[in-house]
N, C-alpha and C positions, 0 to 999 in steps of 0.2 A: 505494501499500500502505499510507503513511504516511497520508495524509487518509481512510483504512477505520480504523484505529486510533485517529484522533483523532475520529473521531465514536461508534466505538464507547465508547470510554473517556472521552470530554467531556474531553479534555487542555485543552482552549481553554475550556471550559465554567470559571463560578465555581459553589461552592458553593450559590448558590440558582436557578442555571439548570440543572442534573443530573438527568438524566430517571431516573428508578427502574432502567430498563434499564441507563444507565449507572453507575449507583452499584454494580449485581449484579455488571457485568462488572469494577468494578475491585475490588469485595469477591473475587472469583476469583483476579484476578490478583495481587492483595496477599497472598492465601492461598499460593498457588505462591512467591511470592517469599519471603513470609517462611518458607516450608520451606528453600529456597536459602541463606537466612540461618541458618537454626538450623543446617544444615550445617557451613556456615562459621565459626558460632560454636563449635559443640562441645556434644555431648549434655549438659554438665557444666553449661552453662549455665541449664537449665529443671529440672536436675533438684536445684538446690541453693538452698538459701535464704540464702547468705551476702549481706553487704551488697550487694558487686560486682556479684551475678547480680539480686539484686532491683532494682538501679539499672537494668541492663540490661532486664530484662524490662518495667518501669514504661516508662520513655524507649522503647523498640523499640514498645511497645504504643502509646502516645501517638502516635509519628510515624506508625506504618502507619494508625491511625484516621484520621488529618489527610489521608492519601492517599486512603483510600476517600471521606470525606464532600467532599471539595475544597477543603478549608479552603487549600491552599495549593498550590503546582503539584507535580504528579505527581511529577516526574522529579527535582525538588530534594529533594522528601520521601524518596522511595527512596534518592537520595544520601545523603542524610543519615541514613536506615538502615543502607546499607550502609558508611558512616565508623563509627559506633557500633559496629557487629558487629566490624569489622576493629580499632578502638581495643581493644575488649574482649578480643581475640584476642591482639594484641599485648600486652596488661598481663598475660594468663593467661600466655605465653611467658616475660616477664619475669620474672614471680614464680618461674617455674619455677626458671628459669636464676639468679637472684638472689634468694638464700634470705633476704637482710636485706630487699631490698626486699620479697619477699611477705609477711613478718613486718608492714611496715610499712603494707601495701596490706589484708592479710586479719586482721591481728591475729593473737593469739595464744591458745592455750586456757589453762585455768586450773583448778584442782584445786579441787573446793569439797567433797572430803570424801575420808580416807583413813585405812585402817584402822579404820573406825567413827568417826573423829571429824569433828568439821564443821569447816570453815576458813569462821567467821562473818564475817571480813575478805573472803573472796573472795567470799561471798555477797552482802554489801552491795555490793561493786563490780561485781556482776553483777546488784543491782536483784533479787534472788531471796529469798522467805521458806522457812524450813524447810518448809512446807507444799509450797510449790512442788517443792521437791528431793527430798520425798518422792513427790509426784505424778511427778515426773521416775525417780523408781527405779522406781515403780510399771510405768511407761509401758516403760521403756529394758529393765527386767531383770526385771522380776514377782517384785520383792522391795519389804519394806516396813521390813525390819529393817538399819540400818547396820551391825550387827555381822556381816552376810552379805556384807559389800563390802568390797573390797579399795581400790576406786580409782573417784571419780565424778570425771567430768570435763565441763566445759562447753567445747565446741568452740568453734573462732575461726567457725563457721556458725550458732552457737545451738542445736545440737542437746546434749543431754547422753548421753555414754555411761559407761555403769558396767562394770567389771572384777569380777567376785563371786571371792570368796576361793576356794579349791579346797575342794571338800567333805570332811569326815574321815570316812573307812571306819568 
């Protein structure tokens, strides 16, 4: 049985000696393994654009592509991918149970505008122009006038959230 998988996936082949069939089988196996890793990692990993999740996405993609193309040992690459996902999961638990650690890893949100007043120092820290702030207002809350807004916050994952003022009757 072992010989079957060694031949099917080209486990002992080098990148330049893999056949098209072996690369196709590797792609299928890596896809299934990636689905399992996604379940272990958690749904939030690929739904979020925080720095931590972005790093995991890039590293996992880079690792798994090496397993497909045979640039490194198939088993070693898959072990590294599993370690990355488990490390990410452990970090997620640590940030949940230790809020101070979470703020250190994820950062904190900042208030860009409040009650119609722009906080220019926060815009500067975030490298956002006023035009970008107004674009974010339009995108997040479908408003362009800061007078309609109670609070504009730049979240730790880079998204802008807007709390509108209550409408006057």
